C-alpha positions as a Markdown table, in Angstrom:
| # | Residue | x | y | z |
|---|---|---|---|---|
| 1 | Met | -136.4 | 6.5 | -32.2 |
| 2 | Arg | -134.1 | 5.3 | -29.5 |
| 3 | Ala | -135.9 | 1.9 | -29.3 |
| 4 | Leu | -135.4 | 1.5 | -33.0 |
| 5 | Ser | -131.7 | 2.2 | -32.7 |
| 6 | Ile | -131.3 | -0.4 | -29.9 |
| 7 | Val | -133.2 | -3.0 | -31.9 |
| 8 | Leu | -131.0 | -2.3 | -35.0 |
| 9 | Leu | -127.8 | -2.5 | -32.8 |
| 10 | Ile | -128.9 | -5.9 | -31.4 |
| 11 | Phe | -129.8 | -7.2 | -34.9 |
| 12 | Val | -126.4 | -6.2 | -36.3 |
| 13 | Thr | -124.6 | -7.8 | -33.4 |
| 14 | Phe | -126.4 | -11.1 | -33.9 |
| 15 | Val | -125.9 | -11.1 | -37.7 |
| 16 | Thr | -122.2 | -10.4 | -37.5 |
| 17 | Asn | -121.6 | -13.0 | -34.7 |
| 18 | Ala | -123.6 | -15.7 | -36.5 |
| 19 | Gln | -121.3 | -15.5 | -39.6 |
| 20 | Asp | -118.3 | -16.7 | -37.7 |
| 21 | Lys | -119.7 | -20.2 | -37.1 |
| 22 | Pro | -119.3 | -23.0 | -39.6 |
| 23 | Ala | -122.3 | -24.7 | -41.1 |
| 24 | Tyr | -120.9 | -28.1 | -40.3 |
| 25 | Arg | -117.9 | -29.8 | -38.7 |
| 26 | Val | -116.1 | -32.9 | -39.9 |
| 27 | Phe | -114.3 | -35.4 | -37.5 |
| 28 | Thr | -112.3 | -38.5 | -38.0 |
| 29 | Gly | -113.3 | -41.8 | -36.6 |
| 30 | Glu | -111.1 | -41.1 | -33.7 |
| 31 | Gly | -112.9 | -37.8 | -33.0 |
| 32 | Lys | -110.1 | -35.5 | -34.3 |
| 33 | Lys | -111.1 | -32.4 | -36.3 |
| 34 | Ala | -110.8 | -32.8 | -40.1 |
| 35 | Asp | -111.9 | -30.7 | -43.0 |
| 36 | Tyr | -114.2 | -31.4 | -46.0 |
| 37 | Gln | -111.2 | -32.2 | -48.3 |
| 38 | Asp | -109.9 | -34.8 | -45.8 |
| 39 | Met | -113.3 | -36.4 | -45.7 |
| 40 | Leu | -113.5 | -36.6 | -49.5 |
| 41 | Lys | -110.1 | -38.2 | -49.8 |
| 42 | Gln | -111.0 | -40.8 | -47.2 |
| 43 | Ala | -114.4 | -41.4 | -49.0 |
| 44 | Leu | -112.7 | -42.0 | -52.3 |
| 45 | Arg | -110.6 | -44.8 | -50.7 |
| 46 | Ala | -113.6 | -46.5 | -49.0 |
| 47 | Asp | -115.8 | -49.2 | -50.3 |
| 48 | Val | -118.8 | -47.9 | -48.3 |
| 49 | Val | -119.6 | -44.4 | -47.0 |
| 50 | Phe | -122.4 | -44.0 | -44.5 |
| 51 | Phe | -123.9 | -40.6 | -43.5 |
| 52 | Gly | -126.2 | -40.4 | -40.5 |
| 53 | Glu | -129.5 | -38.8 | -41.3 |
| 54 | Leu | -130.7 | -35.6 | -39.7 |
| 55 | His | -134.2 | -35.1 | -41.0 |
| 56 | Asp | -135.1 | -31.6 | -42.3 |
| 57 | Asn | -131.5 | -30.4 | -42.0 |
| 58 | Pro | -130.5 | -28.7 | -45.2 |
| 59 | Ile | -126.7 | -28.8 | -44.4 |
| 60 | Ala | -126.8 | -32.6 | -43.9 |
| 61 | His | -128.8 | -33.0 | -47.1 |
| 62 | Trp | -126.2 | -30.9 | -49.0 |
| 63 | Leu | -123.3 | -33.0 | -47.6 |
| 64 | Glu | -125.1 | -36.2 | -48.6 |
| 65 | Arg | -125.7 | -34.9 | -52.1 |
| 66 | Asn | -122.1 | -33.9 | -52.8 |
């Protein structure tokens, strides 16, 4: 029973800590942090928008789709 309690405690610790991390980060061309809305505003002003491809990465595919 004690081993099960320890496993559950470890599981809960990992689950609660994992939720603090963002799924993605957006940076300007100069390397400064930006947010998704900043990126959309810049993309609307651009003639061409290029996304680097990360194969089999669902977050990258979601960003490319939107």
